[in-house]
N, C-alpha and C positions, 0 to 999 in steps of 0.2 A: 885675369883668369887665375885663380888659386887652385881651386879643386875640380876643374872642370875634366868631364871624362875625355880621354884623348881622343875617344872616336868622334867627337865633335869639334874637337881644337881648332880645325880650318874653317869650320863653317858658323862659328860664332858669329852673331849680328846684334844690334841693340835693340831694345822695344823703340818704336816711335815715339810713344809719350813718357814712358818713366824713365828710358834709356837705360834699362839692367840688360846686363846680357842675356841672350835668348838664343834657341836653336830653333830649326822650323822643322816640321814634319808634316807628313800627311796623316789624315785619318783614312780608316778603312772605307770610308764613303768618297775621299778623295779632297775634301776639306783641309785646308791648312790649320795647323795648330801650332803655337809658340810653346816651347818646352823650356824649363831651368835646364841649364847646362849640365849640373851638378845632379848625380843620384841623389835619390832619397829614401830615408826609411819609410817614409808614408806614399812612396810611389806608388800607382796604380797605372802607369803606362810601360808596356816592355815594347821596346823599340829595336826595330830590324832594320838592317839596312837592304835598301832595293834601288839596286843603281838606276832602273828604269824609271823609277819615279822621279818627278820633277825635283822634288825635295830631298832626293837620295835616302829617305827612310820612311818607315811607318810605324806610329805609334798605335797600339792595340790595348785597349782597356783591358786590364785582367782584374780578377776580383775573386775573394774568397779563397778556397783551396788551391786554386792556379796559382794567385798572388804570393799564397805561403810556400809554395813547392818552388816558384822562382826565386823567393826571396831566401829560403833555406839553401838553394844550391848557388848561391851568390850571384844571380843574373841583375844588375842594375835595373831598378825602375825609377821612373822618372814622373814628374807633376807637370801639370800645365802650368804655365807662366801665368793664366788668369788667376790662379790661386792666389798670387802674391804680389800682381799688379795692383798699384793704387788706382788706374786707370781703367780697370777691367769693365766696368760699366759703360764705359764710352764705347769700348768695342763691342758689346753686345747690342748697341743701337746699330751697328753697321748692317 
């Protein structure tokens, strides 16, 4: 855990296939989504803590001007682990 956002530090787990560190969040539809635990300059997910959510946080996709405004304000944005997981195609089959 090098530059892991301290918000997630206690919730780090490992991807079951590639063993990379990930953090789980929920989408706005309630589906599980694995996130890279470090903020990314290419991020498009704004993550909000939601204690009532089973995963403790919700990831909302942000694009265009909203994404630019959040980045300019220093709000950390994240990416889905599916972007870097070498086994992402296996997960899409499930």
